[in-house]
N, CA, C, O and the ligand as a Tripos MOL2 file, in Angstrom:
@<TRIPOS>MOLECULE
protein
  249   247    63     0     0
PROTEIN
NO_CHARGES

@<TRIPOS>ATOM
      1 N           0.8100   -1.1520    0.0340 N.3       1 MET1
      2 CA          0.0240   -0.0060   -0.0020 C.3       1 MET1
      3 C           0.8940    1.2290    0.0170 C.2       1 MET1
      4 O           1.8490    1.3080    0.7900 O.2       1 MET1
      5 N           0.5770    2.1870   -0.8190 N.am      2 ILE2
      6 CA          1.2720    3.3950   -0.9070 C.3       2 ILE2
      7 C           0.3790    4.4890   -0.2290 C.2       2 ILE2
      8 O          -0.7680    4.7520   -0.5920 O.2       2 ILE2
      9 N           1.0580    5.1050    0.8200 N.am      3 ASP3
     10 CA          0.3810    6.2010    1.5090 C.3       3 ASP3
     11 C           0.8040    7.4690    0.7770 C.2       3 ASP3
     12 O           1.9180    7.9700    0.9310 O.2       3 ASP3
     13 N          -0.1320    7.9620   -0.0250 N.am      4 LYS4
     14 CA          0.1690    9.1410   -0.8640 C.3       4 LYS4
     15 C          -0.5110   10.3400   -0.2910 C.2       4 LYS4
     16 O          -1.7360   10.4340   -0.2120 O.2       4 LYS4
     17 N           0.3960   11.3200    0.1350 N.am      5 THR5
     18 CA         -0.1860   12.5120    0.7640 C.3       5 THR5
     19 C          -0.3160   13.6110   -0.2440 C.2       5 THR5
     20 O          -1.0360   14.5780    0.0040 O.2       5 THR5
     21 N           0.3550   13.5110   -1.3870 N.am      6 LYS6
     22 CA          0.2280   14.5090   -2.3780 C.3       6 LYS6
     23 C          -1.0590   14.3130   -3.2150 C.2       6 LYS6
     24 O          -1.5360   13.1910   -3.3890 O.2       6 LYS6
     25 N          -1.5880   15.4020   -3.7110 N.am      7 THR7
     26 CA         -2.7630   15.2930   -4.5670 C.3       7 THR7
     27 C          -2.2020   14.9890   -5.9850 C.2       7 THR7
     28 O          -1.0270   15.2320   -6.2620 O.2       7 THR7
     29 N          -3.0470   14.4690   -6.8440 N.am      8 ASP8
     30 CA         -2.6770   14.1990   -8.1910 C.3       8 ASP8
     31 C          -2.2620   15.4290   -8.9510 C.2       8 ASP8
     32 O          -1.3850   15.3620   -9.8120 O.2       8 ASP8
     33 N          -2.8430   16.4890   -8.6650 N.am      9 GLU9
     34 CA         -2.6130   17.7380   -9.4350 C.3       9 GLU9
     35 C          -1.2400   18.2830   -9.1210 C.2       9 GLU9
     36 O          -0.7450   19.0770   -9.9220 O.2       9 GLU9
     37 N          -0.5680   17.9320   -8.0240 N.am     10 SER10
     38 CA          0.7300   18.3640   -7.7420 C.3      10 SER10
     39 C           1.8520   17.4990   -8.3070 C.2      10 SER10
     40 O           3.0340   17.8330   -8.2220 O.2      10 SER10
     41 N           1.4500   16.4130   -8.8680 N.am     11 ASP11
     42 CA          2.4280   15.4920   -9.4350 C.3      11 ASP11
     43 C           2.7940   15.9920  -10.8530 C.2      11 ASP11
     44 O           1.9130   16.2060  -11.6860 O.2      11 ASP11
     45 N           4.0350   16.1630  -11.0990 N.am     12 THR12
     46 CA          4.4990   16.5600  -12.4090 C.3      12 THR12
     47 C           5.4660   15.5610  -12.9960 C.2      12 THR12
     48 O           6.1730   14.8770  -12.2560 O.2      12 THR12
     49 N           5.5120   15.4640  -14.2950 N.am     13 VAL13
     50 CA          6.5090   14.6120  -14.9530 C.3      13 VAL13
     51 C           7.2270   15.4380  -16.0280 C.2      13 VAL13
     52 O           6.6520   16.3840  -16.5650 O.2      13 VAL13
     53 N           8.4620   15.0900  -16.3380 N.am     14 PRO14
     54 CA          9.0770   15.7580  -17.5170 C.3      14 PRO14
     55 C           8.6820   15.2400  -18.7840 C.2      14 PRO14
     56 O           8.5290   14.0300  -18.9510 O.2      14 PRO14
     57 N           8.4960   16.1420  -19.7540 N.am     15 CYS15
     58 CA          8.1460   15.7350  -21.1240 C.3      15 CYS15
     59 C           9.3310   15.0070  -21.6590 C.2      15 CYS15
     60 O          10.4660   15.4280  -21.4310 O.2      15 CYS15
     61 N           9.1110   13.9160  -22.3710 N.am     16 ASN16
     62 CA         10.2320   13.0610  -22.8610 C.3      16 ASN16
     63 C          10.9610   13.7990  -24.0050 C.2      16 ASN16
     64 O          12.1000   13.4480  -24.3120 O.2      16 ASN16
     65 N          10.3380   14.8130  -24.6430 N.am     17 VAL17
     66 CA         10.9720   15.4550  -25.7690 C.3      17 VAL17
     67 C          11.5700   16.7950  -25.4040 C.2      17 VAL17
     68 O          12.7430   17.0230  -25.7010 O.2      17 VAL17
     69 N          10.8200   17.7100  -24.7670 N.am     18 CYS18
     70 CA         11.3010   19.0240  -24.4700 C.3      18 CYS18
     71 C          11.6600   19.1900  -22.9650 C.2      18 CYS18
     72 O          12.1420   20.2380  -22.5340 O.2      18 CYS18
     73 N          11.4150   18.1570  -22.2250 N.am     19 LEU19
     74 CA         11.8090   18.0830  -20.8240 C.3      19 LEU19
     75 C          11.0610   19.1130  -19.9390 C.2      19 LEU19
     76 O          11.4580   19.3620  -18.8000 O.2      19 LEU19
     77 N           9.9860   19.6980  -20.4760 N.am     20 LYS20
     78 CA          9.2590   20.5740  -19.6520 C.3      20 LYS20
     79 C           8.3980   19.8160  -18.6230 C.2      20 LYS20
     80 O           7.7670   18.8020  -18.9200 O.2      20 LYS20
     81 N           8.4110   20.3580  -17.4200 N.am     21 GLU21
     82 CA          7.6410   19.7330  -16.3470 C.3      21 GLU21
     83 C           6.1360   19.9560  -16.6140 C.2      21 GLU21
     84 O           5.7290   21.1040  -16.7900 O.2      21 GLU21
     85 N           5.3000   18.9040  -16.6490 N.am     22 ILE22
     86 CA          3.8880   18.9660  -16.8620 C.3      22 ILE22
     87 C           3.1160   18.2830  -15.8490 C.2      22 ILE22
     88 O           3.6460   17.3310  -15.2780 O.2      22 ILE22
     89 N           1.8600   18.6540  -15.5220 N.am     23 PRO23
     90 CA          1.1430   17.9190  -14.5690 C.3      23 PRO23
     91 C           0.7950   16.5130  -15.1540 C.2      23 PRO23
     92 O           0.4840   16.3310  -16.3310 O.2      23 PRO23
     93 N           0.8780   15.5940  -14.2570 N.am     24 LEU24
     94 CA          0.6120   14.1880  -14.7400 C.3      24 LEU24
     95 C          -0.6810   14.0190  -15.3130 C.2      24 LEU24
     96 O          -0.8540   13.2270  -16.2400 O.2      24 LEU24
     97 N          -1.6850   14.7650  -14.7880 N.am     25 SER25
     98 CA         -3.0280   14.5910  -15.2770 C.3      25 SER25
     99 C          -3.1830   15.1740  -16.6760 C.2      25 SER25
    100 O          -4.1060   14.8000  -17.4010 O.2      25 SER25
    101 N          -2.2440   16.1350  -17.0880 N.am     26 ALA26
    102 CA         -2.4120   16.7170  -18.3980 C.3      26 ALA26
    103 C          -1.4590   16.1170  -19.4710 C.2      26 ALA26
    104 O          -1.4550   16.4960  -20.6430 O.2      26 ALA26
    105 N          -0.6320   15.1210  -18.9550 N.am     27 ALA27
    106 CA          0.3670   14.6010  -19.8300 C.3      27 ALA27
    107 C          -0.2110   13.4270  -20.7720 C.2      27 ALA27
    108 O          -1.0190   12.5940  -20.3600 O.2      27 ALA27
    109 N           0.2490   13.4560  -21.9570 N.am     28 ARG28
    110 CA         -0.0630   12.3340  -22.8070 C.3      28 ARG28
    111 C           0.9890   11.2890  -22.5450 C.2      28 ARG28
    112 O           2.1700   11.6320  -22.4860 O.2      28 ARG28
    113 N           0.6230   10.0150  -22.3820 N.am     29 SER29
    114 CA          1.5480    8.9800  -22.0360 C.3      29 SER29
    115 C           1.5840    7.8460  -23.0430 C.2      29 SER29
    116 O           0.5670    7.4830  -23.6340 O.2      29 SER29
    117 N           2.7530    7.3040  -23.2220 N.am     30 GLU30
    118 CA          2.9240    6.1920  -24.1180 C.3      30 GLU30
    119 C           3.5230    5.0650  -23.3080 C.2      30 GLU30
    120 O           4.6230    5.1830  -22.7680 O.2      30 GLU30
    121 N           2.8010    3.9900  -23.2330 N.am     31 GLU31
    122 CA          3.2880    2.8890  -22.3960 C.3      31 GLU31
    123 C           3.6940    1.6700  -23.2880 C.2      31 GLU31
    124 O           2.9650    1.2490  -24.1870 O.2      31 GLU31
    125 N           4.8520    1.1600  -22.9890 N.am     32 SER32
    126 CA          5.2270   -0.0750  -23.5860 C.3      32 SER32
    127 C           5.4900   -1.1570  -22.5300 C.2      32 SER32
    128 O           5.1750   -0.9450  -21.3590 O.2      32 SER32
    129 N           6.0290   -2.2490  -22.8900 N.am     33 GLU33
    130 CA          6.2750   -3.2750  -21.9340 C.3      33 GLU33
    131 C           7.4640   -2.9040  -20.9940 C.2      33 GLU33
    132 O           7.5830   -3.4060  -19.8770 O.2      33 GLU33
    133 N           8.3320   -1.9960  -21.5130 N.am     34 THR34
    134 CA          9.5550   -1.7320  -20.7460 C.3      34 THR34
    135 C           9.6050   -0.3240  -20.2130 C.2      34 THR34
    136 O          10.4550   -0.0550  -19.3630 O.2      34 THR34
    137 N           8.7440    0.6210  -20.6520 N.am     35 TYR35
    138 CA          8.7980    1.9550  -20.1990 C.3      35 TYR35
    139 C           7.5390    2.6830  -20.3170 C.2      35 TYR35
    140 O           6.6090    2.2480  -20.9970 O.2      35 TYR35
    141 N           7.4840    3.8280  -19.6420 N.am     36 VAL36
    142 CA          6.2870    4.7590  -19.7620 C.3      36 VAL36
    143 C           6.8770    6.1500  -20.1350 C.2      36 VAL36
    144 O           7.7220    6.6700  -19.4070 O.2      36 VAL36
    145 N           6.4560    6.7170  -21.2050 N.am     37 LEU37
    146 CA          6.9440    8.0280  -21.5640 C.3      37 LEU37
    147 C           5.7180    8.9900  -21.4390 C.2      37 LEU37
    148 O           4.5410    8.6610  -21.5800 O.2      37 LEU37
    149 N           6.2030   10.2510  -21.1480 N.am     38 HIS38
    150 CA          5.1200   11.2880  -21.0080 C.3      38 HIS38
    151 C           5.4800   12.5010  -21.9950 C.2      38 HIS38
    152 O           6.6300   12.8270  -22.2880 O.2      38 HIS38
    153 N           4.3920   13.0690  -22.4260 N.am     39 PHE39
    154 CA          4.5520   14.2070  -23.4130 C.3      39 PHE39
    155 C           3.6820   15.3300  -23.0280 C.2      39 PHE39
    156 O           2.5770   15.0890  -22.5410 O.2      39 PHE39
    157 N           4.1240   16.6360  -23.2200 N.am     40 CYS40
    158 CA          3.3960   17.7770  -22.8220 C.3      40 CYS40
    159 C           2.2230   18.0420  -23.7720 C.2      40 CYS40
    160 O           1.2510   18.7170  -23.4350 O.2      40 CYS40
    161 N           2.3690   17.4560  -25.0200 N.am     41 GLY41
    162 CA          1.1990   17.6010  -25.9370 C.3      41 GLY41
    163 C           1.4410   16.8480  -27.1360 C.2      41 GLY41
    164 O           2.4330   16.1280  -27.2450 O.2      41 GLY41
    165 N           0.4860   16.9960  -28.1400 N.am     42 LEU42
    166 CA          0.6310   16.2030  -29.4000 C.3      42 LEU42
    167 C           1.8190   16.6040  -30.1820 C.2      42 LEU42
    168 O           2.3940   15.7990  -30.9140 O.2      42 LEU42
    169 N           2.2080   17.8570  -30.0420 N.am     43 HIS43
    170 CA          3.4630   18.3070  -30.8640 C.3      43 HIS43
    171 C           4.6250   17.4220  -30.4670 C.2      43 HIS43
    172 O           5.2690   16.8300  -31.3320 O.2      43 HIS43
    173 N           4.9050   17.3200  -29.1930 N.am     44 CYS44
    174 CA          6.0810   16.5540  -28.7460 C.3      44 CYS44
    175 C           5.8200   15.0160  -28.9650 C.2      44 CYS44
    176 O           6.7470   14.2670  -29.2740 O.2      44 CYS44
    177 N           4.5710   14.5840  -28.8010 N.am     45 TYR45
    178 CA          4.2750   13.2130  -29.0990 C.3      45 TYR45
    179 C           4.5500   12.8280  -30.5120 C.2      45 TYR45
    180 O           5.1660   11.7990  -30.7890 O.2      45 TYR45
    181 N           4.0790   13.6840  -31.4320 N.am     46 ASP46
    182 CA          4.3400   13.4310  -32.8660 C.3      46 ASP46
    183 C           5.8560   13.4380  -33.2170 C.2      46 ASP46
    184 O           6.3410   12.6350  -34.0150 O.2      46 ASP46
    185 N           6.5760   14.4020  -32.5660 N.am     47 LYS47
    186 CA          7.9780   14.5160  -32.7930 C.3      47 LYS47
    187 C           8.7100   13.1860  -32.3520 C.2      47 LYS47
    188 O           9.5480   12.6590  -33.0830 O.2      47 LYS47
    189 N           8.3710   12.6980  -31.1880 N.am     48 TRP48
    190 CA          8.8990   11.4580  -30.7050 C.3      48 TRP48
    191 C           8.6260   10.2600  -31.6730 C.2      48 TRP48
    192 O           9.4900    9.4620  -32.0360 O.2      48 TRP48
    193 N           7.2820   10.2380  -32.0520 N.am     49 ARG49
    194 CA          6.8500    9.1260  -32.9340 C.3      49 ARG49
    195 C           7.6180    9.1350  -34.2120 C.2      49 ARG49
    196 O           8.0410    8.0720  -34.6650 O.2      49 ARG49
    197 N           7.8230   10.2690  -34.8210 N.am     50 SER50
    198 CA          8.4750   10.3510  -36.1080 C.3      50 SER50
    199 C          10.0050    9.9720  -35.9310 C.2      50 SER50
    200 O          10.6280    9.4070  -36.8300 O.2      50 SER50
    201 N          10.5200   10.2920  -34.8160 N.am     51 GLN51
    202 CA         11.9260    9.9160  -34.5010 C.3      51 GLN51
    203 C          12.0220    8.3640  -34.3610 C.2      51 GLN51
    204 O          12.9260    7.7140  -34.8860 O.2      51 GLN51
    205 N          11.0550    7.8420  -33.6390 N.am     52 GLU52
    206 CA         11.1140    6.3890  -33.4390 C.3      52 GLU52
    207 C          10.9970    5.6970  -34.7610 C.2      52 GLU52
    208 O          11.7720    4.7820  -35.0360 O.2      52 GLU52
    209 N          10.0360    6.1010  -35.6170 N.am     53 GLU53
    210 CA          9.7880    5.4960  -36.8560 C.3      53 GLU53
    211 C          11.0400    5.5890  -37.8280 C.2      53 GLU53
    212 O          11.4330    4.6050  -38.4560 O.2      53 GLU53
    213 N          11.6150    6.7870  -37.9050 N.am     54 SER54
    214 CA         12.7470    6.9910  -38.7090 C.3      54 SER54
    215 C          13.9580    6.2280  -38.2670 C.2      54 SER54
    216 O          14.7890    5.8380  -39.0880 O.2      54 SER54
    217 N          14.0690    6.0140  -37.0030 N.am     55 SER55
    218 CA         15.2090    5.1850  -36.5160 C.3      55 SER55
    219 C          15.0310    3.7410  -36.7870 C.2      55 SER55
    220 O          16.0040    2.9940  -36.8920 O.2      55 SER55
    221 N          13.7550    3.3140  -36.9090 N.am     56 GLU56
    222 CA         13.5180    1.8780  -37.2480 C.3      56 GLU56
    223 C          13.6990    1.6450  -38.7110 C.2      56 GLU56
    224 O          14.2410    0.6170  -39.1170 O.2      56 GLU56
    225 N          13.2530    2.5880  -39.5220 N.am     57 GLU57
    226 CA         13.2330    2.3510  -40.9980 C.3      57 GLU57
    227 C          14.5790    2.5730  -41.6530 C.2      57 GLU57
    228 O          14.8850    1.9470  -42.6680 O.2      57 GLU57
    229 N          15.4030    3.4720  -41.0800 N.am     58 THR58
    230 CA         16.6570    3.8310  -41.7490 C.3      58 THR58
    231 C          17.8070    3.5270  -40.7520 C.2      58 THR58
    232 O          17.6910    3.6570  -39.5330 O.2      58 THR58
    233 N          18.8740    3.1280  -41.3600 N.am     59 ALA59
    234 CA         20.0320    2.8150  -40.4800 C.3      59 ALA59
    235 C          21.1210    3.8770  -40.8030 C.2      59 ALA59
    236 O          22.2790    3.7060  -40.4220 O.2      59 ALA59
    237 N          20.7630    4.9110  -41.4660 N.am     60 SER60
    238 CA         21.7630    5.9400  -41.8960 C.3      60 SER60
    239 C          21.9830    6.8680  -40.6900 C.2      60 SER60
    240 O          21.0760    7.1050  -39.8920 O.2      60 SER60
    241 N          23.2200    7.3840  -40.5850 N.am     61 PRO61
    242 CA         23.5180    8.3200  -39.4160 C.3      61 PRO61
    243 C          22.8570    9.6610  -39.6780 C.2      61 PRO61
    244 O          22.4690    9.9770  -40.8030 O.2      61 PRO61
    245 N          22.7320   10.4800  -38.5590 N.am     62 LYS62
    246 CA         22.0380   11.7780  -38.6360 C.3      62 LYS62
    247 C          22.9000   12.7500  -39.4500 C.2      62 LYS62
    248 O          22.5140   13.9020  -39.6450 O.2      62 LYS62
    249 ZN          7.1220   18.5750  -24.7110 Zn       63 ZN63
@<TRIPOS>BOND
     1     1     2 1
     2     2     3 1
     3     3     4 2
     4     3     5 am
     5     5     6 1
     6     6     7 1
     7     7     8 2
     8     7     9 am
     9     9    10 1
    10    10    11 1
    11    11    12 2
    12    11    13 am
    13    13    14 1
    14    14    15 1
    15    15    16 2
    16    15    17 am
    17    17    18 1
    18    18    19 1
    19    19    20 2
    20    19    21 am
    21    21    22 1
    22    22    23 1
    23    23    24 2
    24    23    25 am
    25    25    26 1
    26    26    27 1
    27    27    28 2
    28    27    29 am
    29    29    30 1
    30    30    31 1
    31    31    32 2
    32    31    33 am
    33    33    34 1
    34    34    35 1
    35    35    36 2
    36    35    37 am
    37    37    38 1
    38    38    39 1
    39    39    40 2
    40    39    41 am
    41    41    42 1
    42    42    43 1
    43    43    44 2
    44    43    45 am
    45    45    46 1
    46    46    47 1
    47    47    48 2
    48    47    49 am
    49    49    50 1
    50    50    51 1
    51    51    52 2
    52    51    53 am
    53    53    54 1
    54    54    55 1
    55    55    56 2
    56    55    57 am
    57    57    58 1
    58    58    59 1
    59    59    60 2
    60    59    61 am
    61    61    62 1
    62    62    63 1
    63    63    64 2
    64    63    65 am
    65    65    66 1
    66    66    67 1
    67    67    68 2
    68    67    69 am
    69    69    70 1
    70    70    71 1
    71    71    72 2
    72    71    73 am
    73    73    74 1
    74    74    75 1
    75    75    76 2
    76    75    77 am
    77    77    78 1
    78    78    79 1
    79    79    80 2
    80    79    81 am
    81    81    82 1
    82    82    83 1
    83    83    84 2
    84    83    85 am
    85    85    86 1
    86    86    87 1
    87    87    88 2
    88    87    89 am
    89    89    90 1
    90    90    91 1
    91    91    92 2
    92    91    93 am
    93    93    94 1
    94    94    95 1
    95    95    96 2
    96    95    97 am
    97    97    98 1
    98    98    99 1
    99    99   100 2
   100    99   101 am
   101   101   102 1
   102   102   103 1
   103   103   104 2
   104   103   105 am
   105   105   106 1
   106   106   107 1
   107   107   108 2
   108   107   109 am
   109   109   110 1
   110   110   111 1
   111   111   112 2
   112   111   113 am
   113   113   114 1
   114   114   115 1
   115   115   116 2
   116   115   117 am
   117   117   118 1
   118   118   119 1
   119   119   120 2
   120   119   121 am
   121   121   122 1
   122   122   123 1
   123   123   124 2
   124   123   125 am
   125   125   126 1
   126   126   127 1
   127   127   128 2
   128   127   129 am
   129   129   130 1
   130   130   131 1
   131   131   132 2
   132   131   133 am
   133   133   134 1
   134   134   135 1
   135   135   136 2
   136   135   137 am
   137   137   138 1
   138   138   139 1
   139   139   140 2
   140   139   141 am
   141   141   142 1
   142   142   143 1
   143   143   144 2
   144   143   145 am
   145   145   146 1
   146   146   147 1
   147   147   148 2
   148   147   149 am
   149   149   150 1
   150   150   151 1
   151   151   152 2
   152   151   153 am
   153   153   154 1
   154   154   155 1
   155   155   156 2
   156   155   157 am
   157   157   158 1
   158   158   159 1
   159   159   160 2
   160   159   161 am
   161   161   162 1
   162   162   163 1
   163   163   164 2
   164   163   165 am
   165   165   166 1
   166   166   167 1
   167   167   168 2
   168   167   169 am
   169   169   170 1
   170   170   171 1
   171   171   172 2
   172   171   173 am
   173   173   174 1
   174   174   175 1
   175   175   176 2
   176   175   177 am
   177   177   178 1
   178   178   179 1
   179   179   180 2
   180   179   181 am
   181   181   182 1
   182   182   183 1
   183   183   184 2
   184   183   185 am
   185   185   186 1
   186   186   187 1
   187   187   188 2
   188   187   189 am
   189   189   190 1
   190   190   191 1
   191   191   192 2
   192   191   193 am
   193   193   194 1
   194   194   195 1
   195   195   196 2
   196   195   197 am
   197   197   198 1
   198   198   199 1
   199   199   200 2
   200   199   201 am
   201   201   202 1
   202   202   203 1
   203   203   204 2
   204   203   205 am
   205   205   206 1
   206   206   207 1
   207   207   208 2
   208   207   209 am
   209   209   210 1
   210   210   211 1
   211   211   212 2
   212   211   213 am
   213   213   214 1
   214   214   215 1
   215   215   216 2
   216   215   217 am
   217   217   218 1
   218   218   219 1
   219   219   220 2
   220   219   221 am
   221   221   222 1
   222   222   223 1
   223   223   224 2
   224   223   225 am
   225   225   226 1
   226   226   227 1
   227   227   228 2
   228   227   229 am
   229   229   230 1
   230   230   231 1
   231   231   232 2
   232   231   233 am
   233   233   234 1
   234   234   235 1
   235   235   236 2
   236   235   237 am
   237   237   238 1
   238   238   239 1
   239   239   240 2
   240   239   241 am
   241   241   242 1
   242   242   243 1
   243   243   244 2
   244   243   245 am
   245   245   246 1
   246   246   247 1
   247   247   248 2
@<TRIPOS>SUBSTRUCTURE
     1 MET1         2 RESIDUE 1 A MET
     2 ILE2         6 RESIDUE 1 A ILE
     3 ASP3        10 RESIDUE 1 A ASP
     4 LYS4        14 RESIDUE 1 A LYS
     5 THR5        18 RESIDUE 1 A THR
     6 LYS6        22 RESIDUE 1 A LYS
     7 THR7        26 RESIDUE 1 A THR
     8 ASP8        30 RESIDUE 1 A ASP
     9 GLU9        34 RESIDUE 1 A GLU
    10 SER10       38 RESIDUE 1 A SER
    11 ASP11       42 RESIDUE 1 A ASP
    12 THR12       46 RESIDUE 1 A THR
    13 VAL13       50 RESIDUE 1 A VAL
    14 PRO14       54 RESIDUE 1 A PRO
    15 CYS15       58 RESIDUE 1 A CYS
    16 ASN16       62 RESIDUE 1 A ASN
    17 VAL17       66 RESIDUE 1 A VAL
    18 CYS18       70 RESIDUE 1 A CYS
    19 LEU19       74 RESIDUE 1 A LEU
    20 LYS20       78 RESIDUE 1 A LYS
    21 GLU21       82 RESIDUE 1 A GLU
    22 ILE22       86 RESIDUE 1 A ILE
    23 PRO23       90 RESIDUE 1 A PRO
    24 LEU24       94 RESIDUE 1 A LEU
    25 SER25       98 RESIDUE 1 A SER
    26 ALA26      102 RESIDUE 1 A ALA
    27 ALA27      106 RESIDUE 1 A ALA
    28 ARG28      110 RESIDUE 1 A ARG
    29 SER29      114 RESIDUE 1 A SER
    30 GLU30      118 RESIDUE 1 A GLU
    31 GLU31      122 RESIDUE 1 A GLU
    32 SER32      126 RESIDUE 1 A SER
    33 GLU33      130 RESIDUE 1 A GLU
    34 THR34      134 RESIDUE 1 A THR
    35 TYR35      138 RESIDUE 1 A TYR
    36 VAL36      142 RESIDUE 1 A VAL
    37 LEU37      146 RESIDUE 1 A LEU
    38 HIS38      150 RESIDUE 1 A HIS
    39 PHE39      154 RESIDUE 1 A PHE
    40 CYS40      158 RESIDUE 1 A CYS
    41 GLY41      162 RESIDUE 1 A GLY
    42 LEU42      166 RESIDUE 1 A LEU
    43 HIS43      170 RESIDUE 1 A HIS
    44 CYS44      174 RESIDUE 1 A CYS
    45 TYR45      178 RESIDUE 1 A TYR
    46 ASP46      182 RESIDUE 1 A ASP
    47 LYS47      186 RESIDUE 1 A LYS
    48 TRP48      190 RESIDUE 1 A TRP
    49 ARG49      194 RESIDUE 1 A ARG
    50 SER50      198 RESIDUE 1 A SER
    51 GLN51      202 RESIDUE 1 A GLN
    52 GLU52      206 RESIDUE 1 A GLU
    53 GLU53      210 RESIDUE 1 A GLU
    54 SER54      214 RESIDUE 1 A SER
    55 SER55      218 RESIDUE 1 A SER
    56 GLU56      222 RESIDUE 1 A GLU
    57 GLU57      226 RESIDUE 1 A GLU
    58 THR58      230 RESIDUE 1 A THR
    59 ALA59      234 RESIDUE 1 A ALA
    60 SER60      238 RESIDUE 1 A SER
    61 PRO61      242 RESIDUE 1 A PRO
    62 LYS62      246 RESIDUE 1 A LYS
    63 ZN63       249 GROUP 0 **** ****
């Protein structure tokens, strides 16, 4: 059992792309089997998605 004294609104997480602190309740999250990522909005989420896809499809260096 976790005794949580904080309210949910006071919990913040860093955006995985721009590292901005965002309220957990407002964050978009992407869960996989090995990690949970948080994003401040669709802009950062799309940016991360495109990076993930391009890294999978191409092996060329940046
Ligand atoms: Zn962001």
